[in-house]
FINUVO-763802 format. One record per residue: x, y, z of N, C-alpha, C in turn. Coordinates in Angstrom, 3 decimals. Layout:
(atom (X Y Z) (X Y Z) (X Y Z)) ...
END
This chain:
(atom (49.553 2.944 8.584) (49.581 1.765 7.733) (48.459 0.798 8.115)) (atom (48.174 0.678 9.416) (47.115 -0.230 9.880) (45.741 0.243 9.423)) (atom (45.508 1.556 9.483) (44.232 2.129 9.057) (43.996 1.879 7.568)) (atom (45.045 2.034 6.762) (44.878 1.827 5.320) (44.558 0.369 5.005)) (atom (45.125 -0.581 5.768) (44.814 -1.993 5.550) (43.342 -2.278 5.867)) (atom (42.860 -1.724 6.977) (41.465 -1.940 7.357) (40.511 -1.280 6.356)) (atom (40.864 -0.114 5.897) (40.012 0.563 4.893) (39.953 -0.253 3.606)) (atom (41.102 -0.810 3.201) (41.125 -1.607 1.987) (40.296 -2.882 2.159)) (atom (40.376 -3.511 3.332) (39.573 -4.710 3.607) (38.074 -4.381 3.579)) (atom (37.712 -3.238 4.154) (36.301 -2.830 4.111) (35.851 -2.549 2.681)) (atom (36.743 -1.956 1.888) (36.394 -1.664 0.489) (36.156 -2.947 -0.295)) (atom (36.954 -3.960 -0.041) (36.764 -5.242 -0.724) (35.486 -5.914 -0.205)) (atom (35.243 -5.830 1.110) (34.038 -6.431 1.692) (32.771 -5.723 1.225)) (atom (32.897 -4.505 0.725) (31.733 -3.758 0.254) (31.097 -4.404 -0.973)) (atom (31.811 -5.318 -1.625) (31.254 -5.997 -2.797) (30.475 -7.255 -2.427)) (atom (30.445 -7.605 -1.158) (29.650 -8.743 -0.702) (28.193 -8.271 -0.625)) (atom (27.263 -8.933 -1.319) (25.889 -8.414 -1.416) (25.174 -8.198 -0.084)) (atom (25.332 -9.101 0.867) (24.558 -8.994 2.109) (24.976 -7.802 2.967)) (atom (26.241 -7.441 2.928) (26.738 -6.373 3.811) (27.363 -5.229 3.017)) (atom (27.115 -5.202 1.711) (27.787 -4.254 0.830) (27.568 -2.798 1.162)) (atom (26.337 -2.411 1.422) (26.056 -0.992 1.647) (26.662 -0.526 2.964)) (atom (26.521 -1.325 4.007) (27.048 -0.939 5.327) (28.567 -0.851 5.293)) (atom (29.221 -1.885 4.770) (30.688 -1.853 4.720) (31.186 -0.813 3.720)) (atom (30.408 -0.568 2.679) (30.797 0.466 1.718) (30.816 1.851 2.350)) (atom (29.741 2.173 3.103) (29.717 3.470 3.780) (30.799 3.565 4.848)) (atom (30.964 2.499 5.636) (31.991 2.514 6.685) (33.374 2.645 6.076)) (atom (33.633 1.889 5.001) (34.934 1.973 4.336) (35.177 3.339 3.731)) (atom (34.144 3.936 3.160) (34.291 5.263 2.559) (34.605 6.313 3.620)) (atom (33.884 6.273 4.720) (34.125 7.249 5.785) (35.523 7.079 6.367)) (atom (35.915 5.834 6.667) (37.250 5.600 7.223) (38.344 5.947 6.223)) (atom (38.126 5.677 4.944) (39.130 6.000 3.931) (39.320 7.507 3.795)) (atom (38.223 8.240 3.807) (38.325 9.705 3.729) (39.010 10.243 4.978)) (atom (38.657 9.691 6.147) (39.337 10.083 7.386) (40.818 9.749 7.318)) (atom (41.157 8.556 6.791) (42.562 8.164 6.654) (43.321 9.075 5.706)) (atom (42.684 9.481 4.602) (43.340 10.420 3.679) (43.610 11.758 4.359)) (atom (42.647 12.232 5.122) (42.824 13.492 5.841) (43.969 13.380 6.849)) (atom (43.957 12.313 7.652) (45.008 12.132 8.658) (46.362 11.868 8.001)) (atom (46.375 11.174 6.873) (47.625 10.903 6.162) (48.264 12.156 5.614)) (atom (47.465 13.102 5.196) (48.019 14.370 4.703) (48.471 15.256 5.863)) (atom (47.727 15.173 6.966) (48.051 16.018 8.113) (49.255 15.455 8.885)) (atom (49.303 14.140 9.077) (50.390 13.490 9.819) (51.005 12.386 8.959)) (atom (51.786 12.734 7.944) (52.319 11.716 7.030) (53.251 10.705 7.710)) (atom (53.907 11.100 8.799) (54.821 10.165 9.456) (54.090 9.079 10.238)) (atom (52.846 9.328 10.664) (52.092 8.356 11.451) (51.135 7.514 10.604)) (atom (50.610 8.105 9.550) (49.610 7.411 8.721) (50.143 7.274 7.302)) (atom (50.538 6.063 6.944) (51.050 5.807 5.602) (50.019 5.053 4.776)) (atom (50.461 4.577 3.631) (49.591 3.794 2.762) (48.529 4.617 2.062)) (atom (48.918 5.804 1.581) (47.938 6.668 0.915) (47.369 6.033 -0.360)) (atom (48.178 5.228 -1.055) (47.673 4.599 -2.274) (46.557 3.598 -1.948)) (atom (46.680 2.903 -0.809) (45.614 1.981 -0.401) (44.347 2.744 -0.031)) (atom (44.544 3.897 0.593) (43.387 4.708 0.983) (42.665 5.261 -0.246)) (atom (43.451 5.706 -1.241) (42.831 6.201 -2.480) (42.087 5.071 -3.206)) (atom (42.720 3.909 -3.248) (42.065 2.757 -3.873) (40.807 2.372 -3.082)) (atom (40.868 2.478 -1.758) (39.703 2.154 -0.924) (38.543 3.094 -1.204)) (atom (38.836 4.390 -1.358) (37.783 5.365 -1.670) (37.139 5.000 -3.001)) (atom (37.963 4.707 -4.011) (37.422 4.375 -5.335) (36.592 3.096 -5.278)) (atom (37.085 2.077 -4.583) (36.343 0.815 -4.492) (35.035 0.989 -3.723)) (atom (35.065 1.771 -2.655) (33.834 1.990 -1.876) (32.787 2.728 -2.700)) (atom (33.222 3.750 -3.423) (32.276 4.498 -4.264) (31.700 3.580 -5.334)) (atom (32.557 2.782 -5.969) (32.091 1.861 -6.996) (31.109 0.841 -6.413)) (atom (31.419 0.294 -5.249) (30.525 -0.706 -4.658) (29.188 -0.088 -4.261)) (atom (29.201 1.155 -3.774) (27.938 1.807 -3.405) (27.078 2.088 -4.629)) (atom (27.714 2.534 -5.718) (26.959 2.780 -6.952) (26.346 1.471 -7.456)) (atom (27.127 0.400 -7.467) (26.604 -0.895 -7.909) (25.499 -1.402 -6.979)) (atom (25.640 -1.171 -5.680) (24.615 -1.599 -4.727) (23.309 -0.872 -4.962)) (atom (23.382 0.428 -5.264) (22.154 1.181 -5.506) (21.489 0.749 -6.816)) (atom (22.284 0.429 -7.834) (21.696 -0.108 -9.063) (21.043 -1.463 -8.806)) (atom (21.686 -2.273 -7.977) (21.123 -3.577 -7.631) (19.806 -3.420 -6.870)) (atom (19.769 -2.492 -5.922) (18.537 -2.240 -5.176) (17.421 -1.741 -6.087)) (atom (17.770 -0.857 -7.004) (16.777 -0.345 -7.944) (16.198 -1.473 -8.793)) (atom (17.070 -2.327 -9.319) (16.594 -3.455 -10.125) (15.736 -4.398 -9.289)) (atom (16.125 -4.632 -8.048) (15.373 -5.523 -7.171) (13.970 -4.980 -6.914)) (atom (13.874 -3.689 -6.577) (12.562 -3.125 -6.273) (11.683 -3.001 -7.514)) (atom (12.269 -2.765 -8.667) (11.475 -2.769 -9.905) (10.915 -4.160 -10.177)) (atom (11.755 -5.174 -9.970) (11.307 -6.552 -10.156) (10.174 -6.869 -9.192)) (atom (10.326 -6.496 -7.919) (9.288 -6.767 -6.922) (7.993 -6.020 -7.247)) (atom (8.127 -4.803 -7.765) (6.947 -4.028 -8.141) (6.197 -4.722 -9.287)) (atom (6.929 -5.187 -10.299) (6.286 -5.910 -11.406) (5.654 -7.203 -10.912)) (atom (6.330 -7.869 -9.997) (5.806 -9.113 -9.441) (4.506 -8.851 -8.660)) (atom (4.467 -7.766 -7.899) (3.259 -7.418 -7.139) (2.111 -7.057 -8.084)) (atom (2.399 -6.329 -9.154) (1.364 -5.988 -10.132) (0.806 -7.245 -10.796)) (atom (1.682 -8.191 -11.123) (1.226 -9.444 -11.727) (0.334 -10.206 -10.750)) (atom (0.712 -10.221 -9.478) (-0.100 -10.916 -8.468) (-1.469 -10.257 -8.332)) (atom (-1.519 -8.920 -8.344) (-2.801 -8.217 -8.252) (-3.675 -8.521 -9.471)) (atom (-3.049 -8.602 -10.642) (-3.786 -8.933 -11.863) (-4.391 -10.333 -11.746)) (atom (-3.588 -11.292 -11.279) (-4.081 -12.660 -11.145) (-5.170 -12.769 -10.072)) (atom (-5.039 -12.009 -8.990) (-6.078 -11.988 -7.956) (-7.388 -11.477 -8.544)) (atom (-7.305 -10.429 -9.339) (-8.509 -9.867 -9.958) (-9.161 -10.887 -10.893)) (atom (-8.350 -11.590 -11.683) (-8.910 -12.612 -12.579) (-9.612 -13.706 -11.773)) (atom (-8.979 -14.160 -10.697) (-9.599 -15.201 -9.873) (-10.912 -14.707 -9.269)) (atom (-10.923 -13.454 -8.814) (-12.143 -12.922 -8.202) (-13.252 -12.764 -9.222)) (atom (-12.913 -12.361 -10.442) (-13.936 -12.253 -11.481) (-14.599 -13.611 -11.730)) (atom (-13.791 -14.632 -11.892) (-14.358 -15.955 -12.158) (-15.067 -16.529 -10.934)) (atom (-14.606 -16.164 -9.746) (-15.297 -16.618 -8.535) (-16.680 -15.981 -8.427)) (atom (-16.766 -14.683 -8.723) (-18.068 -14.010 -8.694) (-18.981 -14.590 -9.771)) (atom (-18.439 -14.856 -10.953) (-19.255 -15.453 -12.017) (-19.779 -16.823 -11.591)) (atom (-18.948 -17.598 -10.914) (-19.385 -18.906 -10.437) (-20.485 -18.767 -9.383)) (atom (-20.353 -17.795 -8.496) (-21.388 -17.553 -7.484) (-22.696 -17.154 -8.159)) (atom (-22.607 -16.299 -9.181) (-23.812 -15.861 -9.895) (-24.497 -17.049 -10.573)) (atom (-23.713 -17.905 -11.235) (-24.294 -19.061 -11.924) (-24.876 -20.064 -10.928)) (atom (-24.189 -20.265 -9.786) (-24.725 -21.165 -8.757) (-26.050 -20.647 -8.218)) (atom (-26.117 -19.345 -8.006) (-27.355 -18.738 -7.503) (-28.482 -18.938 -8.513)) (atom (-28.163 -18.737 -9.791) (-29.192 -18.904 -10.829) (-29.646 -20.359 -10.933)) (atom (-28.737 -21.297 -10.758) (-29.146 -22.701 -10.849) (-29.990 -23.114 -9.634)) (atom (-29.745 -22.492 -8.466) (-30.526 -22.822 -7.266) (-31.892 -22.156 -7.273)) (atom (-31.932 -20.868 -7.675) (-33.171 -20.099 -7.530) (-33.904 -19.865 -8.838)) (atom (-33.246 -20.058 -9.952) (-33.889 -19.818 -11.236) (-33.724 -18.393 -11.734)) (atom (-32.978 -17.561 -10.990) (-32.754 -16.172 -11.402) (-31.426 -15.700 -10.817)) (atom (-30.854 -14.720 -11.482) (-29.618 -14.116 -10.960) (-29.983 -13.117 -9.875)) (atom (-29.108 -12.886 -8.893) (-29.417 -11.882 -7.866) (-29.393 -10.487 -8.474)) (atom (-30.317 -9.646 -8.057) (-30.410 -8.298 -8.621) (-29.528 -7.332 -7.844)) (atom (-28.926 -6.405 -8.574) (-28.138 -5.360 -7.948) (-27.452 -4.505 -8.984)) (atom (-27.237 -3.229 -8.618) (-26.600 -2.306 -9.553) (-25.082 -2.340 -9.469)) (atom (-24.552 -2.883 -8.361) (-23.104 -2.990 -8.219) (-22.760 -4.248 -7.423)) (atom (-21.476 -4.509 -7.299) (-21.018 -5.742 -6.642) (-21.396 -5.769 -5.166)) (atom (-21.429 -4.613 -4.535) (-21.770 -4.576 -3.110) (-23.219 -4.997 -2.874)) (atom (-24.131 -4.484 -3.695) (-25.547 -4.856 -3.554) (-25.765 -6.343 -3.819)) (atom (-25.149 -6.850 -4.871) (-25.293 -8.264 -5.200) (-24.666 -9.120 -4.095)) (atom (-23.533 -8.671 -3.571) (-22.879 -9.398 -2.488) (-23.752 -9.504 -1.260)) (atom (-24.460 -8.435 -0.925) (-25.355 -8.473 0.228) (-26.485 -9.471 0.011)) (atom (-26.993 -9.547 -1.226) (-28.085 -10.484 -1.526) (-27.600 -11.924 -1.380)) (atom (-26.464 -12.259 -1.967) (-26.020 -13.658 -1.939) (-25.489 -14.062 -0.564)) (atom (-24.950 -13.133 0.195) (-24.491 -13.455 1.548) (-25.689 -13.750 2.445)) (atom (-26.780 -13.007 2.251) (-28.001 -13.294 3.014) (-28.531 -14.692 2.727)) (atom (-28.232 -15.175 1.540) (-28.743 -16.488 1.149) (-27.772 -17.621 1.435)) (atom (-26.662 -17.337 2.137) (-25.796 -18.420 2.577) (-24.390 -18.458 2.008)) (atom (-24.041 -17.596 1.056) (-22.669 -17.566 0.544) (-21.791 -16.940 1.626)) (atom (-20.668 -17.587 1.938) (-19.832 -17.092 3.048) (-18.904 -15.965 2.630)) (atom (-18.484 -15.927 1.370) (-17.550 -14.894 0.930) (-17.908 -14.470 -0.482)) (atom (-18.027 -13.174 -0.674) (-18.306 -12.621 -1.993) (-17.250 -11.561 -2.285)) (atom (-16.290 -11.834 -3.162) (-15.208 -10.875 -3.426) (-15.691 -9.721 -4.298)) (atom (-15.961 -8.587 -3.683) (-16.509 -7.452 -4.417) (-15.445 -6.466 -4.873)) (atom (-14.169 -6.715 -4.544) (-13.102 -5.792 -4.942) (-12.042 -6.526 -5.746)) (atom (-11.312 -5.782 -6.560) (-10.248 -6.392 -7.358) (-8.935 -6.400 -6.565)) (atom (-7.858 -6.769 -7.199) (-6.565 -6.875 -6.535) (-5.996 -5.554 -6.061)) (atom (-6.506 -4.439 -6.561) (-6.032 -3.109 -6.167) (-6.969 -2.457 -5.154)) (atom (-8.008 -3.163 -4.739) (-8.937 -2.618 -3.751) (-10.071 -1.800 -4.352)) (atom (-10.218 -1.835 -5.665) (-11.307 -1.113 -6.336) (-12.498 -2.043 -6.507)) (atom (-13.704 -1.497 -6.503) (-14.876 -2.375 -6.651) (-14.950 -2.975 -8.060)) (atom (-15.403 -4.217 -8.119) (-15.640 -4.852 -9.412) (-16.861 -4.202 -10.062)) (atom (-16.890 -4.182 -11.393) (-18.049 -3.655 -12.112) (-19.032 -4.805 -12.308)) (atom (-20.167 -4.706 -11.659) (-21.170 -5.760 -11.755) (-22.535 -5.117 -11.825)) (atom (-23.286 -5.505 -12.830) (-24.688 -5.085 -12.943) (-25.482 -6.359 -13.198)) (atom (-26.443 -6.598 -12.332) (-27.178 -7.849 -12.429) (-28.678 -7.609 -12.369)) (atom (-29.362 -8.280 -13.261) (-30.823 -8.329 -13.274) (-31.202 -9.791 -13.089)) (atom (-32.432 -10.085 -12.792) (-32.803 -11.502 -12.590) (-32.548 -12.379 -13.810)) (atom (-32.503 -11.821 -14.991) (-32.360 -12.611 -16.205) (-30.960 -12.575 -16.817)) (atom (-30.080 -11.661 -16.363) (-28.766 -11.514 -16.986) (-27.847 -10.731 -16.052)) (atom (-26.557 -10.844 -16.277) (-25.600 -10.014 -15.527) (-24.407 -9.688 -16.410)) (atom (-23.712 -8.621 -16.029) (-22.487 -8.200 -16.700) (-21.449 -7.936 -15.616)) (atom (-20.264 -8.531 -15.774) (-19.233 -8.469 -14.742) (-17.901 -8.126 -15.375)) (atom (-17.170 -7.207 -14.763) (-15.859 -6.825 -15.270) (-15.055 -6.105 -14.200)) (atom (-13.882 -5.633 -14.597) (-13.015 -4.885 -13.687) (-12.324 -3.789 -14.483)) (atom (-11.962 -2.719 -13.789) (-11.224 -1.637 -14.438) (-9.832 -2.130 -14.819)) (atom (-9.224 -1.487 -15.801) (-7.887 -1.869 -16.252) (-6.874 -1.649 -15.123)) (atom (-5.769 -2.396 -15.141) (-4.742 -2.192 -14.112) (-4.253 -0.740 -14.107)) (atom (-3.935 -0.193 -12.914) (-3.515 1.212 -12.832) (-2.250 1.516 -13.626)) (atom (-1.285 0.606 -13.596) (-0.060 0.824 -14.371) (-0.311 0.308 -15.777)) (atom (0.054 1.094 -16.761) (-0.224 0.749 -18.151) (0.630 -0.438 -18.573)) (atom (0.064 -1.632 -18.488) (0.782 -2.847 -18.877) (0.238 -3.430 -20.172)) (atom (-0.833 -2.856 -20.672) (-1.448 -3.380 -21.879) (-2.414 -4.520 -21.599)) (atom (-2.536 -4.907 -20.346) (-3.443 -5.994 -19.989) (-4.815 -5.427 -19.675)) (atom (-5.830 -6.204 -19.991) (-7.194 -5.831 -19.636) (-7.871 -7.060 -19.034)) (atom (-9.057 -6.871 -18.541) (-9.812 -7.963 -17.948) (-10.993 -8.297 -18.848)) (atom (-11.394 -9.565 -18.871) (-12.541 -9.930 -19.715) (-13.841 -9.377 -19.131)) (atom (-14.790 -9.167 -20.010) (-16.136 -8.765 -19.600) (-16.964 -10.041 -19.575)) (atom (-17.340 -10.485 -18.387) (-18.071 -11.746 -18.253) (-19.568 -11.484 -18.280)) (atom (-20.269 -12.336 -18.978) (-21.729 -12.242 -19.092) (-22.340 -13.536 -18.586)) (atom (-23.640 -13.539 -18.450) (-24.352 -14.740 -18.018) (-24.110 -15.872 -19.009)) (atom (-23.879 -17.078 -18.490) (-23.617 -18.214 -19.375) (-24.857 -18.619 -20.158)) (atom (-25.998 -18.545 -19.516) (-27.240 -18.876 -20.218) (-28.295 -17.865 -19.799)) (atom (-28.323 -16.699 -20.477) (-29.303 -15.679 -20.108) (-30.719 -16.232 -20.218)) (atom (-31.546 -15.786 -19.292) (-32.932 -16.263 -19.257) (-33.840 -15.228 -19.916)) (atom (-35.000 -15.657 -20.346) (-35.932 -14.679 -20.907) (-36.311 -13.647 -19.862)) (atom (-36.544 -12.431 -20.312) (-36.955 -11.364 -19.400) (-38.330 -11.723 -18.876)) (atom (-38.477 -11.762 -17.577) (-39.691 -12.310 -16.959) (-40.989 -11.617 -17.357)) (atom (-41.085 -10.289 -17.301) (-42.399 -9.710 -17.592) (-42.781 -9.776 -19.064)) (atom (-41.822 -10.081 -19.922) (-42.088 -10.065 -21.356) (-41.974 -11.470 -21.918)) (atom (-42.223 -11.584 -23.198) (-42.077 -12.872 -23.861) (-40.628 -13.310 -23.742)) (atom (-39.701 -12.368 -23.894) (-38.304 -12.622 -23.593) (-37.484 -13.261 -24.677)) (atom (-37.835 -13.102 -25.912) (-36.995 -13.653 -26.954) (-35.825 -12.712 -27.203)) (atom (-34.697 -13.272 -27.540) (-33.497 -12.485 -27.764) (-33.337 -12.159 -29.231)) (atom (-32.660 -11.081 -29.537) (-32.466 -10.692 -30.946) (-31.832 -11.824 -31.739)) (atom (-32.343 -12.029 -32.910) (-31.787 -13.066 -33.775) (-32.546 -14.388 -33.683)) (atom (-33.451 -14.519 -32.724) (-34.207 -15.766 -32.650) (-35.428 -15.654 -33.555)) (atom (-35.818 -16.750 -34.082) (-36.942 -16.786 -35.004) (-38.104 -17.441 -34.313)) (atom (-39.263 -16.793 -34.393) (-40.476 -17.365 -33.822) (-41.084 -18.284 -34.862)) (atom (-41.192 -19.533 -34.517) (-41.760 -20.498 -35.463) (-43.257 -20.597 -35.237)) (atom (-44.035 -20.674 -36.321) (-45.491 -20.755 -36.151) (-45.935 -22.103 -35.628)) 
END
C-alpha cells in the first residue's frame, strides 16, 4: 500500500514542468515494479488500482513532456535562424558603410574580388573590424572596383522565403580610365 501511494505521488509530480521527465520515469519504473510485486505477493503489496493509474499518468506525462520539448526546440531553432538573419543584415549594412566611408576618404572604393580581399585592404588602412561572413559563417558576396561595388549574401539555408538585399554603391563614380558616363546620361554640347 505504501509503494502504491509513492508511485501515485510521483505520477502526479510528473506533470510539474521542471521535474516532469525525471519523476515521470521514476514513477513509471516504480509503478511497473509495484505491479509486478503486487501480482507476485498480493498480501504484501496492495493498491493495484493506484499502481495502474500511476502507470497511465506517468506515460501521459512523459508523452506531454516530449511534445513540450519538441515545441521548445523548434521555437529555439526558429529564434536562432531569425537572429542569424538579422546578424547578416547588420553585417551587410556595416560593410556598405565601410565601403562608403572609404570612398569618401580616398575618392575610390577598395578593390577586391571577394569580401576577404576587400577586408584586407580596408584593415590595412585603419578599419578595426570588417565583417566578411554572414550569420551562418558563409562569406558575403562582394565584388568591388574603384568606381563601384556590389554586395550581397546567399539566401538563408532553411527555406524561409526570406532573401537579402543586393547593395550597390550609393554614388557610383565614373570609370577612371574612360570618360565614364553611365547608360542613360545625355552628353550636352
